RODO-2510 file (C-alpha; in nm, 4 decimals, decimal comma):
residues 314
     n   res          X          Y          Z
     1     m     6,8698     7,1229    11,8088
     2     k     6,9114     7,1301    11,4322
     3     k     7,0843     7,4294    11,2766
     4     t     6,8907     7,6051    11,0021
     5     v     7,0576     7,6732    10,6684
     6     f     6,9410     7,9057    10,3924
     7     i     7,1127     7,8804    10,0521
     8     d     7,0726     8,2111     9,8717
     9     g     7,1183     8,1102     9,5100
    10     q     7,0235     7,7465     9,5616
    11     h     6,9511     7,6868     9,1930
    12     g     7,3046     7,7734     9,0788
    13     t     7,5809     7,5171     9,0308
    14     t     7,7439     7,5700     9,3701
    15     g     7,4115     7,6084     9,5483
    16     l     7,2862     7,2787     9,4111
    17     k     7,6053     7,1022     9,5195
    18     i     7,5843     7,2454     9,8711
    19     r     7,2204     7,1412     9,8928
    20     e     7,3136     6,7914     9,7770
    21     r     7,5853     6,7626    10,0423
    22     l     7,3518     6,8785    10,3193
    23     s     7,0331     6,7023    10,2133
    24     t     7,0941     6,3783    10,4054
    25     r     7,2307     6,5342    10,7237
    26     q     7,0319     6,4941    11,0418
    27     d     7,1858     6,7963    11,2172
    28     i     7,0776     7,0449    10,9477
    29     e     6,7402     7,1832    10,8469
    30     l     6,7398     7,3355    10,5005
    31     i     6,4971     7,6240    10,4701
    32     k     6,3912     7,7868    10,1457
    33     i     6,1555     8,0433    10,0062
    34     p     5,8227     7,8968     9,8932
    35     e     5,7944     7,8945     9,5150
    36     a     5,5132     8,1495     9,5259
    37     n     5,7360     8,3950     9,7175
    38     r     6,0602     8,3514     9,5226
    39     k     6,0483     8,7066     9,3891
    40     d     5,9375     8,8619     9,7156
    41     p     6,2379     9,0515     9,8602
    42     h     6,0798     9,0614    10,2070
    43     a     6,0480     8,6826    10,2164
    44     k     6,4160     8,6508    10,1302
    45     e     6,5193     8,9109    10,3868
    46     k     6,3217     8,7262    10,6541
    47     l     6,5054     8,3988    10,5875
    48     l     6,8428     8,5733    10,5689
    49     n     6,7877     8,6960    10,9246
    50     e     6,6307     8,3813    11,0679
    51     a     6,8812     8,1190    10,9522
    52     d     7,1772     8,0056    11,1601
    53     f     7,3856     7,9752    10,8426
    54     v     7,3483     8,1532    10,5107
    55     f     7,5371     8,0282    10,2064
    56     l     7,5647     8,2898     9,9319
    57     c     7,5880     8,1357     9,5838
    58     l     7,5312     8,4545     9,3885
    59     p     7,6962     8,7047     9,1546
    60     d     7,9098     8,9573     9,3429
    61     d     7,6639     9,2476     9,3486
    62     a     7,3783     9,0246     9,4576
    63     a     7,5961     8,8783     9,7350
    64     r     7,6770     9,2270     9,8647
    65     e     7,3081     9,3155     9,8570
    66     s     7,2131     9,0053    10,0552
    67     v     7,4777     9,0793    10,3185
    68     s     7,3400     9,4333    10,3535
    69     l     6,9994     9,2868    10,4392
    70     i     7,1289     9,0803    10,7314
    71     k     7,0790     9,2668    11,0586
    72     n     7,0875     8,9651    11,2886
    73     k     7,4454     8,9449    11,4176
    74     s     7,4127     8,5769    11,5084
    75     v     7,3754     8,4730    11,1429
    76     c     7,6904     8,3145    11,0016
    77     v     7,7434     8,4029    10,6348
    78     i     7,9550     8,1780    10,4122
    79     d     7,9991     8,3574    10,0805
    80     g     8,0877     8,1616     9,7673
    81     s     8,1167     8,4720     9,5472
    82     t     8,4217     8,6881     9,4782
    83     a     8,2652     8,9846     9,6577
    84     h     8,4354     8,9583     9,9980
    85     r     8,7503     8,7521     9,9431
    86     i     8,9877     9,0339    10,0281
    87     a     8,7399     9,2490    10,2227
    88     e     8,8074     9,3693    10,5765
    89     g     8,6122     9,1832    10,8408
    90     w     8,5902     8,8596    10,6411
    91     v     8,7930     8,5471    10,7144
    92     y     8,9398     8,3572    10,4220
    93     g     8,7818     8,0116    10,4308
    94     f     9,0848     7,7955    10,3528
    95     p     9,1231     7,5971    10,6780
    96     e     9,4583     7,4414    10,5860
    97     l     9,6221     7,7790    10,5074
    98     k     9,8076     7,8102    10,8388
    99     k     9,7799     7,6733    11,1895
   100     e     9,5616     7,9562    11,3210
   101     q     9,3198     7,9627    11,0258
   102     r     9,0698     7,7193    11,1731
   103     g     9,0481     7,9307    11,4870
   104     l     8,9826     8,2404    11,2785
   105     i     8,7069     8,0584    11,0907
   106     k     8,5568     7,9198    11,4119
   107     n     8,5305     8,2665    11,5644
   108     s     8,3988     8,4539    11,2615
   109     q     8,0461     8,5194    11,1398
   110     r     8,1693     8,6272    10,7970
   111     i     8,3580     8,3636    10,5970
   112     t     8,4507     8,3894    10,2311
   113     v     8,5055     8,0709    10,0288
   114     p     8,8199     8,0755     9,8091
   115     g     8,7828     8,0777     9,4324
   116     c     8,8427     7,7486     9,2548
   117     h     9,1613     7,8621     9,0789
   118     a     9,2818     8,0395     9,3920
   119     t     9,2370     7,7216     9,5963
   120     g     9,4991     7,5232     9,4065
   121     f     9,7276     7,8237     9,3570
   122     i     9,7345     7,9139     9,7253
   123     a     9,7648     7,5521     9,8399
   124     v    10,0943     7,5030     9,6578
   125     l    10,2431     7,8529     9,6760
   126     y    10,1427     8,0056    10,0098
   127     p    10,3640     7,7789    10,2264
   128     l    10,6661     7,8434    10,0039
   129     v    10,6266     8,2214    10,0195
   130     a    10,5394     8,2242    10,3900
   131     k    10,8542     8,0265    10,4763
   132     g    11,0834     8,2330    10,2536
   133     i    11,1550     7,9662     9,9917
   134     v    10,9890     8,1612     9,7111
   135     g    11,0400     8,5367     9,7299
   136     a    10,7357     8,7619     9,7487
   137     d    10,8680     8,9387     9,4378
   138     y    10,9092     8,6171     9,2361
   139     p    10,7630     8,6603     8,8826
   140     v    10,5025     8,3848     8,9253
   141     t    10,3252     8,2327     8,6269
   142     c    10,0392     7,9891     8,6538
   143     h     9,8292     7,7807     8,4162
   144     t     9,5072     7,5955     8,4907
   145     t     9,2963     7,3463     8,3013
   146     a     8,9413     7,3356     8,4364
   147     g     8,6016     7,1888     8,3628
   148     y     8,3303     7,4114     8,2217
   149     s     8,1045     7,3933     8,5288
   150     g     8,3195     7,6652     8,6824
   151     g     8,1649     7,9086     8,4352
   152     g     7,8189     7,8693     8,5868
   153     k     7,4791     7,8169     8,4266
   154     l     7,5443     8,0059     8,1048
   155     m     7,8647     7,8206     8,0248
   156     i     7,7131     7,4861     8,1210
   157     a     7,4237     7,5528     7,8827
   158     e     7,6710     7,6501     7,6136
   159     y     7,8535     7,3176     7,6413
   160     q     7,5491     7,0981     7,6925
   161     g     7,3191     7,2561     7,4342
   162     e     7,2217     7,1096     7,1007
   163     n     7,4469     7,1445     6,7962
   164     v     7,7469     7,2579     6,9989
   165     p     8,0066     7,4008     6,7565
   166     d     8,3498     7,2394     6,7399
   167     y     8,5295     7,5473     6,8719
   168     i     8,3486     7,5014     7,2037
   169     k     8,4371     7,1331     7,2213
   170     n     8,8075     7,2155     7,1955
   171     p     9,0210     7,3538     7,4832
   172     r     8,9701     7,7298     7,5133
   173     p     9,2196     7,9627     7,6841
   174     y     9,0433     8,2656     7,8316
   175     a     9,0948     8,5700     8,0582
   176     l     9,3440     8,6873     7,7972
   177     t     9,3339     9,0430     7,9305
   178     l     9,5314     8,8919     8,2222
   179     k     9,2806     9,0402     8,4685
   180     h     9,1013     8,7320     8,5982
   181     k     8,8738     8,8001     8,8968
   182     h     9,0634     8,5552     9,1214
   183     l     9,3911     8,7475     9,0904
   184     p     9,3334     8,9815     9,3885
   185     e     9,2947     8,6941     9,6353
   186     m     9,5706     8,4904     9,4714
   187     t     9,8055     8,7848     9,5195
   188     k     9,6992     8,8989     9,8662
   189     i     9,6639     8,5629    10,0392
   190     t     9,9985     8,4288     9,9145
   191     g    10,1707     8,7578    10,0028
   192     l    10,3044     8,8236     9,6541
   193     t    10,4266     9,1720     9,5696
   194     h    10,2837     9,1516     9,2177
   195     p     9,9963     8,9513     9,0672
   196     p    10,0930     8,6298     8,8879
   197     l    10,0610     8,5920     8,5146
   198     f     9,7585     8,3649     8,5161
   199     a     9,6534     8,1679     8,2065
   200     p     9,3409     7,9506     8,2524
   201     t     9,1960     7,7111     7,9949
   202     v     8,8466     7,5646     7,9991
   203     v     8,8018     7,2150     7,8539
   204     n     8,5053     7,0062     7,7435
   205     v     8,4755     6,8213     8,0751
   206     y     8,2076     6,9039     8,3317
   207     e     8,4224     6,9244     8,6460
   208     g     8,7790     6,8883     8,7653
   209     e     9,0871     7,1096     8,7651
   210     i     9,4649     7,0975     8,7505
   211     i     9,6651     7,4085     8,8306
   212     s    10,0407     7,4291     8,7671
   213     i    10,3127     7,6751     8,8713
   214     p    10,6658     7,6517     8,7266
   215     l    10,9663     7,7614     8,9318
   216     f    11,3318     7,8083     8,8401
   217     v    11,5677     7,6830     9,1115
   218     r    11,8123     7,9650     9,0390
   219     q    11,5449     8,2233     9,1271
   220     l    11,4391     8,0723     9,4597
   221     k    11,5380     8,2496     9,7798
   222     k    11,6317     7,9098     9,9207
   223     k    11,7794     7,6838     9,6537
   224     l    11,5856     7,3661     9,7277
   225     s    11,5498     7,0710     9,4955
   226     a    11,2156     6,9346     9,3801
   227     a    11,2483     6,6488     9,6303
   228     e    11,3220     6,8937     9,9122
   229     i    11,0246     7,1127     9,8225
   230     r    10,8034     6,8053     9,8102
   231     a    10,9285     6,7040    10,1568
   232     f    10,8636     7,0559    10,2873
   233     l    10,5058     7,0598    10,1551
   234     a    10,4426     6,7097    10,2890
   235     d    10,5509     6,8250    10,6340
   236     y    10,3451     7,1454    10,6049
   237     y    10,0269     6,9533    10,5295
   238     a    10,1005     6,6533    10,7516
   239     g     9,7828     6,5335    10,9206
   240     e     9,5484     6,7182    10,6864
   241     r     9,2568     6,5055    10,5758
   242     f     9,1807     6,6721    10,2453
   243     i     9,5227     6,7782    10,1170
   244     k     9,7659     6,5074    10,0118
   245     v    10,1203     6,5686     9,8873
   246     m    10,2067     6,2882     9,6497
   247     p    10,5399     6,1029     9,6842
   248     y    10,8419     6,2162     9,4828
   249     p    10,9107     6,1235     9,2139
   250     a    10,5429     6,0987     9,1184
   251     d    10,5893     5,8696     8,8202
   252     d    10,3932     5,5895     8,9879
   253     y    10,0930     5,8219     9,0089
   254     l    10,0933     5,9030     8,6373
   255     k     9,9341     5,6998     8,3604
   256     n    10,1897     5,6413     8,0843
   257     g    10,3526     5,9720     8,1730
   258     f    10,0245     6,1670     8,1903
   259     m     9,8621     6,3154     8,4982
   260     t     9,5003     6,2063     8,5209
   261     f     9,2375     6,4764     8,5538
   262     a     8,9351     6,3577     8,7484
   263     d     9,0742     6,1570     9,0419
   264     c     8,9534     6,4119     9,2995
   265     n     8,6133     6,4712     9,1418
   266     d     8,3101     6,4457     9,3704
   267     t     8,5356     6,4778     9,6761
   268     n     8,6783     6,7569     9,8898
   269     n     9,0315     6,6323     9,8216
   270     l     9,3270     6,8194     9,6739
   271     d     9,6400     6,6370     9,5539
   272     i     9,9740     6,8194     9,5249
   273     f    10,2426     6,6969     9,2848
   274     v    10,6024     6,8165     9,2619
   275     f    10,7993     6,7466     8,9456
   276     g    11,1411     6,8727     8,8463
   277     n    11,5092     6,8419     8,7705
   278     a    11,8232     7,0233     8,8850
   279     e    11,7167     7,3518     8,7250
   280     m    11,3362     7,3587     8,7152
   281     i    11,0428     7,2609     8,9340
   282     l    10,6746     7,2214     8,8475
   283     l    10,4133     7,2387     9,1230
   284     s    10,0689     7,1019     9,0378
   285     a     9,7441     7,0711     9,2300
   286     r     9,4545     6,8500     9,1249
   287     f     9,1059     6,8923     9,2729
   288     d     8,7376     6,9239     9,1938
   289     n     8,6480     7,2812     9,1043
   290     l     8,2994     7,2103     9,2474
   291     g     8,4384     7,0307     9,5541
   292     k     8,7412     7,1727     9,7352
   293     g     8,7120     7,4583     9,4872
   294     a     8,3553     7,5536     9,5862
   295     s     8,0804     7,3578     9,7652
   296     g     8,3075     7,1203     9,9550
   297     a     8,5079     7,4070    10,0991
   298     a     8,1866     7,5886    10,1958
   299     v     8,0536     7,2876    10,3885
   300     q     8,3945     7,2248    10,5483
   301     n     8,3884     7,5805    10,6842
   302     m     8,0390     7,5317    10,8255
   303     n     8,1515     7,2108    10,9966
   304     i     8,4384     7,4001    11,1603
   305     k     8,1936     7,6618    11,2858
   306     l     7,9741     7,3840    11,4276
   307     g     8,2711     7,2222    11,6012
   308     i     8,2072     6,8842    11,4405
   309     d     8,4150     6,6512    11,2237
   310     e     8,5223     6,8541    10,9196
   311     a     8,4479     6,5612    10,6910
   312     t     8,0790     6,5456    10,7853
   313     g     7,8837     6,5357    10,4613
   314     l     8,2028     6,5383    10,2570
***
C-alpha cells in the first residue's frame, strides 16, 4: 500500500524540492489541499492527521502550530524548520552522525532536518569532538559561502528581480550580530562548550554551499596532522553513500588551485576536504544547500523510516 505524504508549505523552496523528488515515486501518494480550501484551517488539520508522513516546510512559528494540530500519534513529522532542532522528543535527522542515529530516526515519529549550514559544520566537526581530537572548549570559527536560495522566497525574488542593484550581485556577508539561527544546533549537536564564531556569506548563485573550519594543530587535544585527520574522517564515514572524504592532499580535486562550488548540486552528496601544513588545518565541506542541506536530507530520513534504500528518489 502506498504511503501518503502531505507537504505543509509545498510552495516554498524546500517544499517544491521535496515534491519534485517524490513526484515520480510509485510507493508514495502526495496529497494536498484543494486550491479552493487552501485558507481553510480545518482542511489543513484534516490532512495533517490523515497523512502517514508530514513534511513541514514552514517558518518556525507556523511549524510549531502545525505540530500542535496533529493528534494522530501514527503520523510521522519531518520538520525542515529551525523550530525543533534542539527540542526534547525530536530526533536530529542526520543519519550519518553516529552509528545509532539511523535507529533513532527509524523509531521516531518526530524528526527534525538539520539546517543547511549546520549540516556541513556538524559533518566535519562532530566526529573530531566526539573522539577527543578537538576539545569541546576549542574556540571554533567557521565561514560559509552559500547560494541565495537558502534565504527562501524573499531572497530569491530579490536576486532574480528586474534591475537588481550591483550590491546584491556581489558577495554579501550577513548575520553580523553573530547570532545566526543555526548556532544552537551547531553547538549542541557537536558537543561544543561555546558557540562557534560563525560568518556566512551569500553569493549570486542559486544553490550550493562550501563551509570551512580552520584548526591550529597546537590547540588540538590530539596533535594529528592534516593527513591523519583526513584518514580518521575517511574511516569514520567509510561505507556512507552520501558523504565522501576526498583523498589527501586534495590538489587533484581542485581546478588551478581553486575548489569548485557546484559539484554536489542537485544531489544528496557531501564532500569533505582536508587541507593543511605542519601548523594549520582547514576542514571544508561542499554540498547542495537544497539537497543534503534541506530536501535531500528530508527524503533520506523518510526512506529510513520506510525501511527502504536510503537513496530512493535521491
